[in-house]
Backbone as ProteinMPNN parsed JSONL, in Angstrom:
{"seq_chain_A": "MVTTIQKEFVEISVVDNGIGFPEEMGDKIFDPYVTTKNQGTGLGLAIVKKIIDEHNGKIIIKNREVGSEVLIKFPLV", "coords_chain_A": {"N_chain_A": [[0.842, -1.176, 0.0], [0.581, 2.2, -0.864], [0.945, 5.351, 0.435], [0.082, 8.636, -0.16], [0.94, 11.84, 0.646], [-0.127, 15.016, 0.26], [1.102, 18.191, 0.367], [0.271, 21.565, 0.892], [1.493, 23.866, 1.679], [4.626, 25.294, 2.687], [6.112, 25.605, 5.793], [7.612, 27.892, 8.044], [8.862, 28.249, 11.179], [9.631, 30.366, 13.82], [10.801, 30.556, 17.021], [11.044, 32.114, 20.185], [12.326, 32.892, 23.501], [11.758, 35.278, 24.72], [10.211, 38.363, 25.815], [7.901, 38.5, 24.397], [5.263, 39.795, 22.207], [3.594, 42.913, 22.583], [0.244, 42.666, 23.52], [-1.667, 44.634, 22.994], [-0.912, 45.738, 20.618], [-1.813, 44.201, 18.516], [-2.903, 43.648, 15.165], [-1.609, 45.875, 14.273], [1.05, 45.603, 14.452], [2.271, 45.035, 12.077], [2.203, 47.36, 10.673], [3.836, 50.086, 9.011], [6.386, 51.913, 10.686], [5.572, 51.373, 13.259], [6.636, 50.614, 16.405], [8.19, 49.21, 19.334], [10.53, 49.859, 20.348], [13.022, 52.141, 21.532], [14.852, 53.24, 19.701], [14.052, 52.132, 17.332], [12.982, 51.656, 13.896], [10.611, 50.633, 13.045], [10.122, 49.349, 10.681], [10.841, 46.764, 10.021], [9.038, 44.381, 10.408], [6.974, 45.259, 8.785], [8.139, 45.291, 6.247], [8.835, 42.583, 6.005], [6.249, 41.401, 6.045], [5.179, 42.499, 3.687], [6.813, 41.324, 1.685], [6.179, 38.613, 2.102], [3.407, 38.664, 1.583], [3.482, 39.344, -1.143], [4.297, 36.98, -2.199], [2.153, 35.379, -1.922], [1.887, 34.344, 0.625], [1.536, 33.732, 4.204], [1.778, 35.32, 7.376], [1.97, 34.739, 10.769], [1.789, 35.859, 14.004], [2.265, 35.066, 17.328], [1.949, 35.114, 20.87], [3.501, 33.03, 23.236], [3.403, 30.897, 26.148], [5.863, 31.407, 27.324], [7.787, 33.725, 25.748], [7.593, 34.153, 22.148], [6.11, 33.244, 18.945], [6.728, 33.161, 15.513], [5.132, 32.391, 12.651], [5.528, 31.485, 9.385], [4.057, 30.977, 6.28], [4.255, 29.588, 3.088], [2.784, 29.073, -0.073], [3.034, 26.006, -1.896], [4.083, 25.648, -5.179]], "CA_chain_A": [[0.0, 0.0, 0.0], [1.332, 3.448, -0.958], [0.201, 6.504, 0.945], [0.591, 9.895, -0.684], [0.536, 13.025, 1.409], [0.105, 16.232, -0.512], [1.186, 19.378, 1.201], [-0.044, 22.78, 0.15], [2.311, 24.967, 2.183], [5.845, 25.065, 3.451], [6.017, 26.453, 6.983], [8.823, 28.254, 8.769], [8.475, 28.699, 12.514], [10.714, 30.906, 14.636], [10.32, 30.643, 18.407], [12.03, 32.633, 21.128], [11.9, 32.859, 24.906], [11.808, 36.661, 25.19], [9.035, 38.9, 26.517], [6.727, 38.416, 23.519], [4.761, 41.006, 21.577], [2.512, 43.525, 23.359], [-1.079, 42.265, 23.032], [-2.432, 45.791, 22.527], [-0.488, 46.1, 19.256], [-2.661, 43.461, 17.584], [-2.453, 43.624, 13.775], [-0.818, 47.078, 13.989], [2.452, 45.222, 14.51], [2.768, 44.986, 10.707], [2.126, 48.691, 10.073], [5.115, 50.8, 8.989], [6.747, 52.866, 11.73], [5.096, 50.937, 14.568], [7.734, 49.973, 17.111], [8.209, 49.293, 20.795], [11.915, 50.169, 20.697], [13.348, 53.57, 21.576], [15.56, 53.665, 18.499], [13.619, 51.318, 16.201], [12.316, 52.364, 12.802], [9.29, 50.06, 12.838], [9.978, 48.928, 9.291], [11.199, 45.354, 9.857], [7.899, 43.485, 10.178], [6.208, 45.767, 7.642], [8.827, 44.805, 5.047], [8.674, 41.125, 5.973], [4.87, 41.09, 5.647], [5.029, 42.864, 2.274], [7.46, 40.276, 0.892], [5.382, 37.394, 2.236], [2.156, 38.895, 0.845], [3.763, 39.32, -2.58], [4.489, 35.58, -2.575], [0.899, 34.705, -1.532], [2.095, 33.645, 1.882], [0.895, 34.24, 5.424], [2.609, 35.421, 8.569], [1.156, 34.714, 11.987], [2.592, 36.114, 15.195], [1.502, 34.808, 18.553], [2.691, 34.954, 22.103], [3.423, 31.723, 23.891], [3.484, 31.046, 27.604], [7.133, 32.122, 27.454], [8.27, 34.126, 24.436], [6.651, 34.304, 21.045], [6.333, 32.423, 17.762], [6.388, 33.74, 14.216], [4.906, 31.313, 11.7], [5.447, 31.967, 8.003], [3.595, 29.907, 5.391], [4.295, 29.881, 1.659], [2.151, 28.011, -0.858], [3.862, 25.27, -2.842], [3.594, 25.846, -6.55]], "C_chain_A": [[0.889, 1.241, 0.0], [0.435, 4.578, -0.48], [0.856, 7.763, 0.41], [0.043, 11.032, 0.162], [0.875, 14.238, 0.565], [0.072, 17.43, 0.421], [0.961, 20.604, 0.329], [0.857, 23.948, 0.528], [3.635, 24.447, 2.718], [5.781, 26.063, 4.605], [7.393, 26.666, 7.598], [8.369, 28.827, 10.106], [9.716, 29.166, 13.26], [10.146, 31.148, 16.029], [11.43, 31.242, 19.261], [11.496, 32.538, 22.549], [12.002, 34.246, 25.536], [10.511, 37.076, 25.876], [7.774, 38.847, 25.664], [6.362, 39.775, 22.95], [3.649, 41.597, 22.434], [1.149, 43.193, 22.734], [-1.85, 43.443, 22.44], [-2.03, 46.228, 21.116], [-1.327, 45.382, 18.206], [-2.075, 43.406, 16.186], [-1.652, 44.872, 13.395], [0.67, 46.762, 13.947], [3.097, 45.191, 13.12], [2.727, 46.346, 10.01], [3.503, 49.35, 10.078], [5.208, 51.804, 10.139], [6.162, 52.536, 13.096], [6.238, 50.175, 15.234], [7.555, 50.106, 18.615], [9.6, 49.681, 21.28], [12.167, 51.668, 20.64], [14.01, 54.054, 20.295], [15.178, 52.818, 17.288], [12.948, 52.147, 15.125], [10.9, 51.843, 12.583], [9.059, 49.595, 11.409], [10.194, 47.424, 9.09], [10.035, 44.442, 9.535], [7.021, 43.958, 9.033], [6.818, 45.27, 6.337], [8.664, 43.301, 4.907], [7.274, 40.754, 5.502], [4.637, 41.397, 4.176], [5.631, 41.793, 1.363], [6.645, 38.991, 0.919], [4.071, 37.524, 1.467], [2.373, 38.796, -0.663], [4.013, 37.904, -3.104], [3.291, 34.721, -2.151], [1.038, 33.885, -0.262], [1.311, 34.277, 3.019], [1.948, 34.346, 6.509], [1.684, 35.535, 9.768], [2.1, 34.899, 13.161], [1.73, 35.848, 16.411], [2.445, 34.681, 19.739], [2.474, 33.557, 22.636], [3.468, 31.961, 25.401], [4.773, 31.787, 27.979], [7.601, 32.45, 26.047], [7.172, 34.234, 23.397], [7.021, 33.361, 19.913], [5.906, 33.213, 16.538], [6.308, 32.575, 13.244], [4.718, 31.93, 10.32], [5.083, 30.784, 7.127], [3.64, 30.399, 3.949], [3.607, 28.744, 0.916], [3.187, 27.325, -1.746], [3.256, 25.402, -4.218], [3.674, 24.537, -7.303]], "O_chain_A": [[1.841, 1.324, 0.775], [-0.695, 4.731, -0.943], [2.071, 7.927, 0.524], [-1.165, 11.158, 0.36], [2.032, 14.453, 0.202], [-0.886, 17.634, 1.167], [1.405, 20.665, -0.818], [0.97, 24.914, -0.225], [3.74, 23.298, 3.148], [5.435, 27.228, 4.408], [8.218, 25.755, 7.663], [7.585, 29.775, 10.152], [10.721, 28.458, 13.326], [9.149, 31.849, 16.197], [12.606, 30.921, 19.086], [10.348, 32.149, 22.767], [12.294, 34.381, 26.724], [9.804, 36.244, 26.445], [6.683, 39.123, 26.163], [7.05, 40.771, 23.175], [2.831, 40.847, 22.966], [0.941, 43.422, 21.543], [-2.607, 43.267, 21.485], [-2.742, 47.011, 20.488], [-1.529, 45.911, 17.113], [-0.882, 43.147, 16.024], [-1.075, 44.925, 12.309], [1.463, 47.567, 13.458], [4.316, 45.307, 12.994], [3.173, 46.465, 8.868], [4.259, 49.196, 11.037], [4.225, 52.45, 10.504], [6.253, 53.356, 14.011], [6.744, 49.2, 14.68], [6.861, 51.0, 19.1], [9.826, 49.816, 22.482], [11.599, 52.374, 19.807], [13.75, 55.173, 19.852], [15.92, 52.793, 16.306], [12.406, 53.217, 15.405], [10.073, 52.54, 11.996], [7.914, 49.463, 10.977], [9.765, 46.875, 8.075], [10.037, 43.789, 8.491], [6.383, 43.139, 8.371], [6.095, 44.872, 5.423], [8.386, 42.801, 3.818], [7.125, 39.881, 4.647], [3.965, 40.63, 3.486], [5.012, 41.405, 0.373], [6.444, 38.355, -0.116], [3.666, 36.591, 0.773], [1.545, 38.23, -1.377], [3.947, 37.662, -4.309], [3.398, 33.5, -2.037], [0.382, 32.856, -0.098], [0.538, 35.216, 2.829], [2.894, 33.559, 6.554], [0.741, 36.327, 9.775], [3.091, 34.181, 13.294], [0.607, 36.341, 16.514], [3.575, 34.208, 19.62], [1.395, 32.981, 22.499], [3.56, 33.101, 25.857], [4.771, 32.672, 28.835], [7.792, 31.546, 25.234], [5.993, 34.384, 23.717], [8.094, 32.759, 19.911], [4.854, 33.853, 16.531], [7.287, 31.858, 13.035], [3.858, 32.787, 10.119], [5.704, 29.724, 7.204], [3.136, 31.474, 3.626], [3.823, 27.575, 1.237], [4.093, 27.967, -2.278], [2.043, 25.279, -4.388], [3.311, 24.478, -8.478]]}, "name": "protein", "num_of_chains": 1, "seq": "MVTTIQKEFVEISVVDNGIGFPEEMGDKIFDPYVTTKNQGTGLGLAIVKKIIDEHNGKIIIKNREVGSEVLIKFPLV"}
């Protein structure tokens, strides 16, 4: 018997054990110039999201019990 599993996405998960993302930022975290750092530009996640969107992907950010996780999904062509 041969089992075939077809996958539609490739996923990249990055996990850390830092303080996580402020909950009150919500989806604003991807807006340009939004930052929690004193000397940050707030462009990093905005650029990342733009690149992912242009490749029909998804980015999901969530806090964990300790730290946070960034999940990036790209469709397989």
